[in-house]
C-alpha positions as CSV (number, residue, x, y, z in Angstrom):
1,M,165.0,101.0,-45.1
2,T,167.0,98.1,-44.1
3,A,169.2,95.7,-46.3
4,L,166.3,93.2,-46.1
5,N,163.6,95.9,-46.2
6,E,165.3,97.1,-49.4
7,D,165.5,93.8,-51.3
8,R,161.8,93.1,-50.6
9,I,160.5,96.4,-52.0
10,K,162.9,95.8,-54.9
11,K,161.7,92.5,-55.7
12,I,157.9,93.6,-55.4
13,A,158.5,96.6,-57.9
14,E,159.9,94.1,-60.3
15,A,156.2,92.5,-60.4
16,F,155.5,95.6,-62.3
17,T,158.7,96.2,-63.9
18,G,160.3,92.7,-64.6
19,R,163.4,91.4,-63.3
20,D,165.8,93.3,-65.7
21,S,164.8,96.3,-64.7
22,D,166.8,97.0,-62.0
23,P,164.3,99.3,-59.8
24,V,165.8,101.5,-57.0
25,C,163.0,102.0,-54.4
26,V,163.4,105.1,-51.9
27,P,160.8,106.4,-49.2
28,F,158.5,109.0,-50.5
29,G,156.2,112.0,-49.3
30,N,154.7,111.9,-46.0
31,G,151.3,110.6,-45.9
32,H,149.4,109.4,-42.8
33,I,148.3,106.1,-44.3
34,N,149.8,104.0,-46.4
35,D,153.7,103.2,-47.6
36,T,154.8,104.9,-50.3
37,F,158.1,104.7,-52.7
38,R,159.7,106.2,-55.2
39,V,161.2,103.4,-57.8
40,T,163.4,104.5,-60.6
41,I,163.8,101.8,-63.4
42,N,167.8,101.8,-64.2
43,A,167.3,99.6,-67.1
44,P,168.8,101.4,-70.0
45,E,166.3,99.9,-72.4
46,A,163.0,101.1,-70.6
47,P,161.2,104.4,-72.0
48,L,162.5,107.8,-70.6
49,Q,159.1,108.4,-69.1
50,E,158.3,105.0,-68.0
51,R,161.8,105.4,-65.9
52,I,159.5,106.5,-62.7
53,F,156.7,105.4,-61.1
54,V,155.2,105.4,-57.6
55,L,154.5,102.2,-55.4
56,Q,152.6,102.1,-52.6
57,K,151.6,99.7,-50.0
58,I,147.7,99.8,-49.3
59,N,147.2,99.8,-45.9
60,S,145.3,96.9,-45.0
61,T,144.1,97.7,-41.1
62,V,142.5,100.8,-42.6
63,F,141.3,99.4,-45.9
64,R,139.9,95.6,-45.2
65,N,139.5,95.0,-49.1
66,P,142.0,96.6,-51.1
67,V,140.5,95.1,-54.2
68,Q,137.5,97.2,-53.9
69,V,139.7,100.1,-53.4
70,M,141.4,99.6,-56.7
71,E,137.8,98.8,-58.9
72,N,137.2,102.5,-57.3
73,V,140.1,103.8,-58.2
74,L,139.9,102.2,-61.9
75,G,136.1,103.3,-62.2
76,V,137.1,106.9,-61.7
77,T,140.4,107.3,-63.1
78,G,138.7,106.1,-66.2
79,W,135.9,108.3,-66.6
80,I,137.8,111.3,-65.4
81,R,140.5,110.2,-68.5
82,L,137.5,109.8,-71.1
83,R,136.0,113.3,-70.0
84,L,139.4,114.9,-70.6
85,E,139.6,113.2,-74.1
86,D,136.3,114.4,-75.2
87,A,136.9,117.8,-74.3
88,G,139.9,117.5,-76.4
89,L,142.6,117.4,-73.6
90,D,145.7,115.2,-73.0
91,P,145.1,113.4,-69.8
92,E,148.9,112.3,-69.5
93,R,149.3,114.6,-66.5
94,R,145.3,115.4,-65.5
95,V,144.6,111.7,-64.1
96,L,146.3,109.3,-61.9
97,D,147.5,106.5,-64.5
98,V,147.5,103.0,-62.8
99,I,150.2,100.7,-63.6
100,R,149.5,96.6,-63.9
101,T,151.7,94.2,-62.7
102,L,153.3,92.3,-65.3
103,D,150.3,89.5,-65.4
104,G,147.8,92.2,-65.9
105,Q,146.7,93.1,-62.2
106,P,145.7,96.5,-60.9
107,C,147.8,95.3,-57.8
108,Y,150.5,92.9,-56.4
109,V,149.7,90.7,-53.4
110,D,153.1,89.7,-51.7
111,E,153.9,86.9,-49.8
112,D,152.4,88.4,-46.3
113,G,149.3,89.1,-48.2
114,E,149.9,92.7,-48.3
115,C,148.4,94.8,-51.4
116,W,150.9,96.9,-53.6
117,R,149.8,99.0,-56.2
118,A,151.8,101.2,-58.7
119,Y,151.2,104.6,-60.1
120,R,153.0,106.4,-63.3
121,F,155.0,109.5,-61.6
122,I,153.8,112.9,-62.4
123,R,156.3,114.8,-63.9
124,D,157.7,118.3,-63.6
125,A,155.0,118.6,-60.6
126,V,154.4,119.2,-56.9
127,C,152.4,118.9,-54.1
128,Y,152.3,121.0,-50.9
129,E,151.9,120.6,-47.0
130,R,151.0,124.4,-46.7
131,A,149.6,127.0,-48.9
132,E,152.5,129.0,-49.0
133,T,150.5,131.6,-51.2
134,E,146.7,132.3,-51.7
135,D,146.7,131.2,-55.8
136,I,147.9,127.8,-54.6
137,F,145.4,127.1,-52.0
138,Y,142.8,128.9,-55.0
139,Q,144.5,126.3,-57.5
140,S,143.8,123.5,-55.2
141,A,140.1,124.7,-54.7
142,V,139.5,124.6,-58.7
143,A,141.3,121.3,-58.8
144,F,138.5,119.5,-56.5
145,G,135.9,121.5,-57.8
146,N,137.1,120.5,-61.3
147,F,136.9,116.8,-59.8
148,Q,133.4,117.5,-59.0
149,H,133.1,118.7,-62.4
150,L,133.7,116.1,-64.1
151,L,132.5,113.0,-61.9
152,S,129.0,114.8,-61.8
153,D,127.3,112.3,-63.9
154,Y,129.5,109.3,-62.8
155,P,127.1,106.5,-61.1
156,A,128.3,107.3,-57.5
157,Q,125.7,104.5,-56.2
158,S,128.2,101.8,-58.0
159,L,131.4,102.7,-56.0
160,Y,132.1,100.2,-52.8
161,E,132.1,101.9,-49.5
162,T,135.9,101.0,-48.8
163,I,135.6,102.6,-45.5
164,P,131.7,102.3,-44.0
165,D,130.3,105.0,-42.2
166,F,133.4,107.5,-43.3
167,H,131.9,110.7,-43.0
168,N,128.7,109.5,-41.1
169,T,129.0,112.1,-38.2
170,P,126.6,110.9,-35.9
171,V,127.9,107.1,-35.9
172,R,131.7,108.8,-35.5
173,L,129.9,110.8,-32.6
174,R,128.6,107.3,-31.1
175,Q,132.2,105.9,-31.6
176,F,133.4,108.4,-29.7
177,L,131.5,108.8,-26.7
178,D,131.9,104.9,-26.4
179,T,135.8,105.5,-26.3
180,V,135.6,108.0,-23.8
181,E,133.5,105.5,-21.7
182,R,135.9,102.8,-22.1
183,D,139.1,104.7,-22.0
184,P,140.7,101.6,-23.1
185,V,144.4,102.7,-22.8
186,G,143.7,105.3,-19.8
187,R,143.8,108.6,-21.4
188,A,140.7,110.4,-21.1
189,E,141.5,112.4,-18.0
190,S,144.1,114.0,-19.9
191,A,141.9,115.3,-22.4
192,A,139.1,116.2,-20.2
193,E,138.7,119.6,-21.4
194,E,138.7,118.6,-25.0
195,I,135.9,115.6,-24.6
196,G,133.7,118.2,-22.5
197,F,133.8,120.8,-25.8
198,L,133.2,118.0,-28.3
199,R,129.9,116.7,-26.5
200,S,128.4,120.2,-25.6
201,R,128.7,120.4,-30.0
202,G,126.8,116.8,-30.3
203,D,123.9,118.7,-32.2
204,L,126.4,119.2,-35.0
205,A,126.8,115.9,-35.8
206,G,123.4,115.0,-37.4
207,R,123.2,118.1,-39.7
208,L,124.4,117.1,-43.0
209,T,122.8,113.7,-42.7
210,Q,119.7,114.8,-42.0
211,A,120.1,117.5,-44.6
212,A,120.9,114.6,-47.4
213,A,118.0,112.4,-45.9
214,A,115.6,115.1,-46.5
215,G,116.4,115.4,-50.0
216,H,118.7,118.9,-49.8
217,L,122.3,117.2,-50.6
218,P,122.6,114.8,-53.4
219,L,124.8,111.9,-53.3
220,R,128.1,112.4,-55.7
221,V,131.3,111.1,-56.1
222,T,133.3,112.2,-53.0
223,H,137.1,112.4,-52.8
224,N,137.0,112.2,-48.7
225,D,140.5,113.8,-48.3
226,T,140.5,117.0,-49.6
227,K,144.0,118.3,-48.4
228,L,146.1,120.5,-50.2
229,N,148.9,118.1,-50.4
230,N,146.5,115.7,-52.6
231,V,146.8,118.1,-55.6
232,M,149.7,118.0,-58.2
233,I,150.7,121.5,-58.6
234,D,152.6,122.3,-62.4
235,R,155.8,123.2,-61.2
236,E,156.7,125.9,-64.1
237,T,153.2,127.6,-64.3
238,G,151.6,127.1,-60.8
239,K,148.5,125.9,-62.1
240,W,146.4,122.7,-60.7
241,L,147.1,119.2,-62.9
242,C,145.5,116.7,-61.1
243,V,143.7,115.4,-57.7
244,I,145.6,112.3,-56.3
245,D,145.3,109.7,-53.4
246,L,142.0,108.5,-54.4
247,D,141.8,105.6,-51.9
248,T,138.8,106.9,-50.3
249,V,136.8,107.7,-53.0
250,M,132.9,107.0,-52.8
251,S,129.9,107.9,-52.6
252,G,129.0,111.0,-50.6
253,L,128.4,114.8,-50.4
254,S,130.0,117.6,-51.9
255,V,129.9,119.7,-48.8
256,T,132.4,117.3,-46.7
257,D,134.6,117.1,-49.5
258,F,134.8,121.1,-49.3
259,G,134.8,121.2,-45.6
260,D,137.7,118.9,-45.4
261,A,139.5,121.4,-47.5
262,I,138.8,124.3,-45.4
263,R,139.3,122.8,-41.9
264,F,143.0,121.7,-43.6
265,G,143.9,125.0,-45.7
266,A,141.8,127.7,-43.9
267,S,144.0,127.0,-41.0
268,T,147.5,129.8,-40.2
269,A,148.9,126.4,-38.6
270,A,149.8,123.1,-39.3
271,E,147.6,120.2,-38.5
272,D,149.2,119.0,-35.6
273,E,150.8,122.0,-34.4
274,P,151.3,122.3,-30.7
275,D,151.2,125.9,-29.9
276,L,147.3,126.7,-30.1
277,D,148.2,130.4,-30.1
278,K,149.1,129.8,-33.9
279,V,146.0,128.1,-34.8
280,H,143.3,130.6,-36.0
281,F,140.4,130.0,-39.0
282,D,141.3,132.6,-41.8
283,R,137.9,133.7,-42.8
284,H,139.5,135.3,-46.0
285,L,141.0,132.0,-46.9
286,Y,137.8,130.3,-46.5
287,E,136.4,132.8,-49.6
288,V,139.6,132.0,-51.6
289,Y,138.7,128.6,-51.8
290,R,135.1,128.8,-51.9
291,Q,135.5,131.0,-54.9
292,G,137.9,128.6,-56.5
293,Y,135.8,125.1,-55.9
294,I,132.5,126.8,-56.8
295,E,134.7,127.9,-60.3
296,G,135.9,124.3,-60.8
297,C,132.5,122.7,-60.2
298,Q,131.2,124.9,-63.3
299,G,127.8,124.9,-62.3
300,A,127.4,121.0,-60.8
301,L,126.7,122.1,-57.4
302,T,122.7,122.7,-56.6
303,D,121.7,125.4,-54.8
304,S,121.3,124.0,-51.4
305,E,124.6,122.4,-51.8
306,L,126.2,126.1,-52.3
307,Q,124.1,127.2,-49.1
308,M,125.5,124.6,-46.8
309,L,129.3,124.8,-47.7
310,P,129.8,126.7,-44.5
311,D,127.8,123.7,-43.0
312,G,130.3,121.4,-44.3
313,A,133.2,123.3,-42.9
314,M,132.3,123.4,-39.7
315,V,130.6,119.8,-39.2
316,I,134.1,118.1,-40.8
317,T,136.2,120.2,-38.7
318,Y,134.3,118.3,-35.9
319,E,134.1,115.5,-37.2
320,Q,137.9,115.4,-37.4
321,A,138.2,116.3,-34.1
322,L,136.4,113.5,-33.0
323,R,138.4,111.3,-35.3
324,F,141.9,112.5,-33.7
325,L,141.0,112.5,-30.2
326,A,139.3,108.7,-30.4
327,D,142.1,107.8,-31.8
328,Y,144.4,109.4,-29.0
329,L,142.2,107.6,-26.4
330,N,142.4,104.2,-28.6
331,G,146.3,104.6,-28.1
332,D,146.8,106.2,-31.6
333,V,145.9,103.1,-33.7
334,Y,144.9,104.8,-36.7
335,Y,147.0,107.6,-37.4
336,K,150.5,107.6,-37.4
337,T,152.0,109.7,-34.8
338,A,155.5,111.1,-34.3
339,R,155.1,111.7,-30.3
340,P,152.5,110.6,-27.6
341,A,150.3,113.3,-27.4
342,H,150.4,114.0,-31.4
343,N,146.6,113.0,-31.7
344,L,145.7,115.1,-29.2
345,E,147.4,117.9,-30.5
346,R,145.9,117.4,-33.7
347,A,142.3,117.2,-32.1
348,R,143.3,120.4,-30.1
349,T,143.8,122.2,-33.5
350,Q,140.7,121.5,-34.9
351,I,138.4,122.0,-31.5
352,R,140.5,126.0,-31.8
353,L,139.2,125.9,-35.5
354,L,135.6,125.0,-34.9
355,S,135.7,127.0,-32.2
356,E,136.4,130.5,-34.5
357,M,134.1,129.0,-37.7
358,E,131.3,129.6,-35.1
359,Q,132.2,133.2,-35.0
360,L,133.1,133.6,-38.1
361,L,130.6,131.2,-40.4
């Protein structure tokens, strides 16, 4: 941060902590969408457990109505908290805790109209970018399955659709094909092979939406970004604690949550690995995650949902390839990038994974 930016972030933090709190703010995490900071309060009278929290600017380009995002977050976290308390469990480290501003609001709007929110820092916990062990991946599966279990009776239809058609794969396909046709920044020729592959798998796009329309897949509360790094793991025990990053919580299909976790976690390489020889779909890790997810759900899933878990993995991998490649063709306007072909490389990893899923699932 520049000195000016640092002063600005400090002022924003004080909306949650007060002017005498002397907050120190440093960049935190490596998410694609929101700007995140860890804030430490130096005021000696502040309780130790309240001296550290996470401050985030909600990306208004991605989330056009941050107030609705926060209403979804408050509804879901409040529900989980009550379910945990009813089960006799301490919710302190088991669910995100929204810190309100000094005037009682769930977020703070700065002079530029940007929306900021704060979460209490989860102590003695870590999140992983890669599954360093099978057990870490298994723990994340149980965590996301438990998320389904705890919210199995939540009125999913009451949630705001914060990103319209987020996992509507037929819509994503149409948007992709439109981008290919327009080729707004002249990149289509450099991705001709990838475009051809995704065109040839167009029948995948409607597989889940058609099953839902036929009544085979029920509407549920879904996280919609079930990456391993959105689960907090206890640093000492190695056991899962809670699910984080709830901005994309909406109504949806359980199999899409499962599929997103698989396309990210059952890969032998990073999501943006440029060397495709390192990228493979690991069927064993798929089974590890499937077992953990089903265990965590505690019977919440129907037989149809269980049967369509492999379809969820393939459709969401296909969808993510569409999204990465569309963003590349649009000039990298959605995902943060570190190099010119970053989104193209991301799309290629998803295409490689889908190719192998088609053979192994």
